[in-house]
C-alpha positions as CSV (number, residue, x, y, z in Angstrom):
1,M,-12.4,-1.2,-5.8
2,T,-10.2,1.7,-7.0
3,A,-10.8,5.3,-6.0
4,E,-11.9,6.1,-9.6
5,P,-15.7,6.6,-9.9
6,Q,-17.4,3.7,-11.6
7,V,-20.4,4.3,-13.9
8,V,-22.6,1.5,-15.1
9,S,-25.0,2.5,-17.9
10,F,-28.1,0.8,-19.2
11,G,-30.3,1.6,-22.2
12,C,-29.9,4.1,-24.9
13,R,-27.0,6.1,-26.5
14,L,-28.2,9.1,-24.6
15,N,-27.6,7.3,-21.4
16,A,-24.1,6.4,-22.6
17,Y,-23.4,10.1,-23.3
18,E,-24.7,11.2,-19.9
19,S,-22.7,8.5,-18.1
20,E,-19.6,10.1,-19.5
21,V,-20.8,13.5,-18.3
22,M,-21.3,12.0,-14.8
23,R,-17.9,10.4,-14.9
24,D,-16.3,13.7,-15.7
25,H,-18.2,15.5,-12.9
26,A,-17.3,12.9,-10.3
27,K,-13.6,12.9,-11.3
28,A,-13.5,16.8,-11.3
29,A,-15.1,16.7,-7.8
30,G,-12.5,14.2,-6.6
31,T,-15.3,11.8,-5.7
32,E,-13.9,8.5,-4.5
33,Q,-15.4,5.1,-3.9
34,V,-18.7,5.9,-5.7
35,V,-20.6,3.6,-8.1
36,I,-23.2,5.3,-10.3
37,I,-25.9,3.2,-11.9
38,N,-27.6,5.0,-14.8
39,T,-30.9,3.1,-15.3
40,C,-33.3,2.6,-18.2
41,A,-37.1,2.4,-18.0
42,V,-38.0,1.4,-21.6
43,T,-39.0,-2.1,-20.5
44,S,-39.6,-4.1,-17.3
45,E,-36.7,-6.2,-18.2
46,A,-34.4,-3.2,-18.3
47,E,-35.5,-2.3,-14.8
48,R,-35.0,-5.9,-13.6
49,Q,-31.4,-5.9,-15.0
50,A,-30.7,-2.6,-13.2
51,R,-31.9,-3.8,-9.8
52,Q,-29.9,-7.0,-10.3
53,A,-26.8,-4.9,-11.1
54,I,-27.3,-2.8,-8.1
55,R,-27.3,-5.8,-5.8
56,R,-24.2,-7.3,-7.5
57,L,-22.3,-4.0,-7.4
58,R,-23.0,-3.6,-3.7
59,R,-21.6,-7.1,-3.1
60,Q,-18.5,-6.3,-5.2
61,N,-18.0,-2.8,-3.6
62,P,-19.0,-3.1,0.1
63,G,-17.4,0.3,1.0
64,A,-18.6,2.3,-1.9
65,R,-21.3,4.9,-2.1
66,I,-24.1,3.6,-4.5
67,V,-25.9,6.3,-6.4
68,V,-28.8,5.4,-8.7
69,T,-30.1,7.7,-11.4
70,G,-31.6,7.5,-14.9
71,C,-35.1,7.1,-16.2
72,A,-36.3,4.3,-13.9
73,A,-35.0,6.3,-10.9
74,Q,-36.7,9.5,-12.2
75,I,-40.0,7.8,-12.7
76,D,-40.1,5.8,-9.4
77,P,-37.4,7.1,-7.1
78,G,-39.0,5.5,-4.0
79,K,-38.6,2.0,-5.4
80,Y,-34.8,2.4,-5.7
81,A,-34.4,4.4,-2.4
82,A,-36.1,1.4,-0.7
83,M,-33.3,-0.9,-1.8
84,P,-30.9,-1.4,1.1
85,E,-28.0,-1.4,-1.3
86,V,-28.7,2.2,-2.4
87,D,-27.2,5.2,-0.7
88,Q,-28.9,7.9,-2.9
89,V,-31.3,8.4,-5.8
90,I,-30.8,11.4,-8.0
91,G,-33.0,12.5,-10.9
92,N,-32.2,12.9,-14.6
93,A,-31.7,16.7,-14.3
94,E,-29.7,16.4,-11.1
95,K,-27.3,13.8,-12.5
96,L,-25.9,16.3,-15.0
97,R,-25.1,19.0,-12.5
98,P,-21.5,19.2,-11.2
99,E,-22.7,20.1,-7.7
100,S,-24.5,16.7,-7.4
101,F,-21.0,15.2,-7.1
102,A,-19.0,18.1,-5.7
103,T,-21.4,18.7,-2.7
104,P,-23.8,15.9,-2.6
105,S,-27.1,16.5,-0.8
106,P,-27.7,14.7,2.5
107,E,-31.2,13.8,1.2
108,R,-31.6,10.2,0.2
109,I,-33.9,11.2,-2.8
110,V,-32.9,14.2,-4.9
111,V,-35.4,14.1,-7.8
112,A,-37.1,17.2,-9.2
113,D,-40.2,17.3,-11.4
114,I,-38.8,16.7,-14.9
115,M,-41.8,18.3,-16.5
116,D,-40.6,21.7,-15.2
117,I,-37.3,21.5,-17.0
118,R,-37.1,23.8,-20.0
119,E,-33.4,23.9,-20.9
120,T,-30.8,21.5,-22.0
121,A,-27.1,22.4,-21.5
122,G,-24.6,20.9,-24.0
123,H,-22.2,19.3,-21.6
124,L,-18.6,19.2,-22.7
125,I,-16.8,15.9,-22.3
126,S,-13.3,15.0,-23.4
127,G,-14.2,11.5,-24.8
128,F,-15.7,8.1,-24.2
129,E,-13.9,5.4,-22.4
130,G,-13.3,2.4,-24.7
131,R,-15.1,3.8,-27.7
132,A,-13.8,5.0,-31.1
133,R,-17.0,6.9,-31.8
134,A,-18.6,9.5,-29.6
135,F,-22.2,10.3,-28.9
136,I,-23.4,13.9,-28.5
137,E,-26.6,15.0,-26.9
138,V,-28.4,17.5,-29.2
139,Q,-31.9,17.1,-27.8
140,Q,-33.7,16.0,-24.7
141,G,-37.3,14.9,-23.8
142,C,-40.4,14.2,-25.9
143,D,-43.7,16.1,-26.4
144,H,-45.5,13.0,-27.8
145,R,-47.4,10.4,-25.8
146,C,-47.2,7.0,-27.5
147,T,-49.5,4.7,-25.5
148,F,-46.8,2.2,-24.7
149,C,-44.1,4.6,-23.7
150,I,-43.1,5.8,-20.2
151,I,-40.0,7.7,-21.3
152,P,-41.5,11.2,-21.5
153,F,-42.1,11.0,-17.7
154,G,-38.4,10.2,-17.2
155,R,-37.1,12.8,-19.7
156,G,-39.5,15.7,-19.7
157,P,-40.5,18.0,-22.6
158,N,-38.7,18.4,-25.9
159,R,-35.7,20.8,-25.6
160,S,-32.7,21.3,-27.9
161,V,-29.0,22.2,-27.5
162,G,-27.9,25.3,-29.2
163,M,-25.8,25.2,-32.4
164,G,-22.7,26.8,-30.8
165,R,-22.6,24.3,-28.0
166,I,-22.9,21.4,-30.4
167,V,-20.0,22.7,-32.5
168,E,-17.9,23.2,-29.4
169,Q,-18.5,19.7,-28.3
170,V,-17.6,18.2,-31.7
171,E,-14.4,20.2,-31.9
172,T,-13.4,19.0,-28.4
173,L,-14.0,15.4,-29.5
174,L,-12.1,15.9,-32.7
175,A,-9.2,17.2,-30.8
176,A,-9.3,14.1,-28.6
177,G,-8.9,11.9,-31.7
178,F,-12.5,10.8,-32.4
179,A,-13.4,10.4,-36.1
180,E,-17.1,9.6,-35.8
181,V,-19.8,11.5,-34.0
182,V,-23.4,10.2,-33.4
183,L,-26.1,12.8,-32.8
184,T,-28.4,11.5,-30.1
185,G,-31.4,12.4,-27.9
186,V,-34.8,11.1,-27.0
187,D,-36.5,12.4,-30.2
188,I,-33.8,14.0,-32.4
189,A,-36.1,14.4,-35.4
190,S,-37.9,17.1,-33.3
191,Y,-34.7,19.0,-32.8
192,G,-35.0,22.8,-32.9
193,G,-38.8,23.2,-32.3
194,D,-38.1,25.1,-29.1
195,L,-35.2,27.2,-30.5
196,P,-35.4,30.7,-32.2
197,G,-36.2,30.3,-35.8
198,R,-37.1,26.6,-35.3
199,P,-34.1,25.1,-37.1
200,G,-34.8,21.5,-38.0
201,L,-32.4,18.5,-37.6
202,G,-31.4,18.6,-41.3
203,Q,-30.5,22.3,-41.1
204,M,-28.5,21.7,-37.8
205,A,-26.6,18.8,-39.3
206,R,-25.7,20.7,-42.4
207,R,-24.4,23.6,-40.4
208,L,-22.5,21.3,-38.1
209,L,-20.7,19.6,-41.1
210,A,-19.9,23.0,-42.6
211,L,-18.6,24.4,-39.3
212,C,-16.6,21.2,-38.6
213,P,-14.9,20.5,-41.9
214,S,-12.4,18.1,-40.3
215,L,-15.2,15.8,-39.0
216,P,-14.9,12.6,-41.1
217,R,-18.1,10.8,-40.2
218,L,-21.5,11.8,-38.8
219,R,-24.3,9.4,-37.8
220,L,-27.8,10.0,-36.6
221,S,-29.6,8.0,-33.9
222,S,-33.1,6.8,-34.2
223,L,-35.5,9.0,-36.2
224,D,-39.2,9.4,-35.9
225,P,-40.4,8.8,-39.5
226,A,-43.3,11.3,-39.1
227,V,-41.0,14.3,-38.9
228,V,-38.1,13.5,-41.3
229,D,-37.8,16.9,-43.0
230,D,-36.8,17.9,-46.5
231,D,-33.6,19.5,-45.3
232,L,-32.5,16.2,-43.9
233,L,-33.5,14.3,-47.0
234,A,-31.4,16.8,-49.1
235,L,-28.4,16.1,-46.8
236,V,-28.8,12.4,-47.3
237,A,-28.5,12.9,-51.0
238,E,-25.7,15.5,-51.0
239,E,-23.4,14.8,-48.0
240,P,-21.0,11.8,-48.1
241,R,-19.9,12.4,-44.5
242,L,-23.4,11.6,-43.3
243,M,-23.2,7.8,-42.9
244,P,-25.5,5.7,-45.1
245,H,-27.2,4.0,-42.2
246,F,-30.5,5.3,-40.9
247,H,-32.7,3.9,-38.1
248,L,-36.4,4.6,-38.0
249,S,-38.7,4.4,-35.0
250,V,-41.4,2.4,-36.9
251,Q,-42.8,0.2,-34.0
252,A,-45.4,-1.7,-36.1
253,G,-46.4,-2.5,-39.6
254,D,-50.2,-2.5,-39.1
255,D,-52.2,0.7,-39.3
256,T,-54.7,-0.3,-36.6
257,I,-51.9,-1.1,-34.1
258,L,-50.1,2.2,-35.1
259,K,-53.2,4.1,-34.2
260,R,-53.6,2.3,-30.9
261,M,-49.9,3.1,-30.2
262,K,-50.7,6.8,-31.0
263,R,-48.0,6.9,-33.6
264,R,-48.1,9.7,-36.1
265,H,-47.2,7.7,-39.2
266,S,-49.0,5.0,-41.2
267,R,-47.6,1.9,-42.9
268,A,-47.8,3.7,-46.3
269,D,-45.8,6.6,-44.8
270,V,-42.8,4.4,-43.8
271,L,-42.8,2.5,-47.0
272,A,-42.8,5.8,-49.0
273,L,-40.0,7.2,-46.8
274,A,-37.9,4.0,-47.3
275,E,-38.4,4.3,-51.0
276,R,-37.4,8.0,-51.0
277,L,-34.3,7.4,-48.9
278,R,-33.1,4.6,-51.3
279,R,-33.8,6.8,-54.3
280,L,-31.6,9.5,-52.7
281,R,-28.9,7.1,-51.4
282,P,-29.2,3.7,-53.2
283,D,-26.5,2.1,-51.2
284,L,-27.9,2.8,-47.7
285,A,-28.7,0.4,-44.9
286,L,-32.0,0.8,-43.1
287,G,-33.0,-0.2,-39.6
288,A,-36.0,0.0,-37.4
289,D,-37.4,-0.4,-33.9
290,L,-40.3,-2.9,-33.9
291,I,-42.5,-3.9,-31.0
292,A,-43.8,-7.5,-31.0
293,G,-47.1,-8.5,-29.2
294,F,-48.6,-5.1,-28.6
295,P,-52.0,-5.4,-26.9
296,T,-54.9,-6.4,-29.2
297,E,-52.4,-7.4,-32.0
298,T,-53.9,-10.3,-34.0
299,D,-52.0,-12.8,-36.1
300,D,-52.8,-10.8,-39.3
301,M,-51.7,-7.6,-37.7
302,F,-48.4,-9.1,-36.7
303,Q,-47.9,-10.6,-40.1
304,R,-47.9,-7.1,-41.5
305,S,-45.0,-6.2,-39.2
306,L,-43.2,-9.3,-40.4
307,D,-43.9,-8.4,-44.0
308,L,-42.6,-4.9,-43.5
309,V,-39.1,-6.1,-42.9
310,E,-38.8,-7.3,-46.5
311,Q,-41.0,-4.5,-48.0
312,M,-38.8,-1.8,-46.5
313,G,-35.6,-3.6,-47.0
314,L,-34.8,-3.5,-43.2
315,T,-31.6,-5.1,-42.1
316,H,-30.7,-3.6,-38.6
317,L,-33.7,-4.5,-36.4
318,H,-34.2,-3.6,-32.8
319,V,-37.0,-5.9,-31.7
320,F,-38.8,-5.3,-28.4
321,P,-41.2,-7.8,-26.9
322,Y,-44.1,-5.6,-25.7
323,S,-43.6,-4.8,-22.0
324,S,-46.5,-3.4,-20.0
325,R,-45.6,-0.2,-18.3
326,P,-47.9,0.9,-15.4
327,G,-49.2,4.4,-16.0
328,T,-49.4,4.1,-19.8
329,P,-52.6,3.8,-21.8
330,A,-51.5,0.5,-23.4
331,A,-51.2,-1.1,-20.0
332,R,-55.0,-0.9,-19.7
333,M,-55.6,-2.5,-23.1
334,P,-56.3,-6.3,-23.5
335,Q,-52.9,-7.9,-23.1
336,L,-51.5,-10.9,-25.1
337,S,-50.0,-13.8,-23.2
338,G,-46.3,-13.7,-22.5
339,D,-45.8,-16.8,-24.7
340,V,-47.4,-15.2,-27.7
341,V,-45.3,-12.0,-27.2
342,R,-42.1,-14.0,-26.9
343,E,-42.9,-16.1,-30.0
344,R,-43.6,-13.1,-32.1
345,A,-40.5,-11.3,-31.0
346,A,-38.5,-14.5,-31.9
347,Q,-40.1,-14.5,-35.4
348,L,-39.3,-10.8,-35.9
349,R,-35.7,-11.4,-34.8
350,A,-35.3,-14.4,-37.1
351,R,-36.7,-12.4,-40.0
352,G,-34.2,-9.6,-39.2
353,E,-31.3,-12.0,-38.9
354,G,-32.1,-13.5,-42.3
355,A,-32.2,-10.0,-43.8
356,M,-28.9,-9.0,-42.2
357,A,-27.3,-12.3,-43.4
358,A,-28.3,-11.5,-46.9
359,F,-27.1,-7.9,-46.7
360,L,-23.7,-9.1,-45.3
361,Q,-23.3,-11.5,-48.2
362,G,-24.2,-8.7,-50.6
363,R,-21.2,-6.7,-49.4
364,V,-18.7,-9.4,-50.4
365,G,-16.4,-8.2,-53.2
366,R,-17.1,-4.5,-52.3
367,T,-15.1,-2.0,-50.5
368,A,-15.9,-0.8,-47.0
369,S,-14.7,2.2,-45.0
370,V,-14.0,0.8,-41.6
371,L,-13.7,2.8,-38.3
372,V,-11.3,0.7,-36.2
373,E,-12.5,0.2,-32.7
374,R,-10.2,-2.4,-31.2
375,D,-8.0,-5.4,-32.1
376,G,-8.5,-5.2,-35.8
377,F,-12.3,-4.9,-35.4
378,G,-14.6,-2.0,-36.4
379,H,-17.7,-1.0,-38.2
380,S,-18.2,0.0,-41.8
381,E,-20.1,3.1,-43.0
382,H,-23.3,0.9,-43.0
383,F,-22.7,0.0,-39.4
384,L,-21.7,-3.5,-40.2
385,P,-19.2,-5.3,-38.0
386,V,-15.9,-5.9,-39.8
387,R,-12.9,-8.0,-38.9
388,L,-9.7,-6.8,-40.5
389,G,-6.6,-8.9,-41.4
390,Q,-4.2,-6.6,-39.5
391,Q,-4.1,-4.2,-36.5
392,F,-4.7,-0.5,-36.7
393,E,-4.8,2.2,-34.1
394,P,-8.4,2.6,-32.6
395,G,-10.1,5.6,-34.3
396,T,-8.4,5.0,-37.6
397,I,-10.6,4.9,-40.7
398,V,-9.3,2.4,-43.2
399,P,-10.5,1.4,-46.7
400,A,-10.8,-2.4,-47.0
401,M,-12.0,-5.0,-49.5
402,V,-14.7,-7.4,-48.2
403,S,-13.6,-11.0,-48.8
404,G,-16.2,-13.0,-46.9
405,V,-18.6,-13.3,-44.0
406,V,-18.1,-15.2,-40.7
407,G,-21.0,-15.3,-38.4
408,D,-22.5,-11.8,-38.1
409,S,-19.3,-10.0,-39.3
410,L,-17.7,-9.1,-42.6
411,I,-14.1,-10.2,-43.2
412,A,-12.0,-7.6,-45.0
413,E,-8.5,-7.1,-46.2
414,T,-6.8,-3.7,-46.4
415,A,-4.6,-2.7,-49.3
416,P,-0.9,-3.7,-48.9
């Protein structure tokens, strides 16, 4: 392997951002021959993939120092420290500190109690390797306790990055040539609850766009529908630089299951929110996280989740087969068989694929604003994959006319 630090990231956009922070810290420290695995704990499958990757990376890099971090390592550091391939396990707070790489501790496990962390620093990074868009961490942690979720124990309490630091980060990325920024975190809809004056996500996004007038495109990562505020809804209606693609953490379409999940919204709430968003921005694309096969879910309850795809007009689905996480209340509920969970996940994915196919066909004959990522490929403002008829520099935003659909991508031609 080369002397350059290697970072392998699993899971969410926040992990992708933090992987770049670690890469910068390791480079600045002159760290050589190190492989950092940034794990995810959202499902058992995510952990299995991380352990598999650790074993593979050790075989590929026999002389490297293997460092494991991320949510799975934070929640159960001993499990990873026990792997013979691993040299050190560091926690989610420690991984963002420069000294963890400049002067690494001799201890095999360096993991503090994440629940004691009360601040989030906005780490400045110069860019993202291989990406035309950049993610910015604006919030960390979660104060809620959904019964299926272990992530608060990996991320700690809700805490927000100050406005000045966010603007500084965006300006750094704009100077590096990025044209699109994605605001990310564990629960970004709860942004600002811990800051003076309690500025909400909508207020923060509005100020960011005003203070960074040269930022062409702003996206938001997944939103909790229970706390989408009026300021944010006003921004949806008024600000064309806020991309018309919104993703909601819905999880289920049945009220009984939502209560057992300890979610803070009802089926009627998400339907009303979808209707309001479309009234404010008729051309928007709407996505959602949905869990298939939650404990106690009957056929009728699952059907309500299936029906929700059409009723909300969802096109961008993230479907998760329910995965029991030890230590969560849902793990103690009556479980469904694995076959049932997998079959329901397959049905949800098929429903989502059908909705996406129809949405793609509906874009034919319309214009798209495409952020070019590589080799004549990019994503439109609706976060639809687009293949262009010619090459452009990555990071360029080009207007194009959609002429057709091939597979899961739009085909578009730019003006001569």
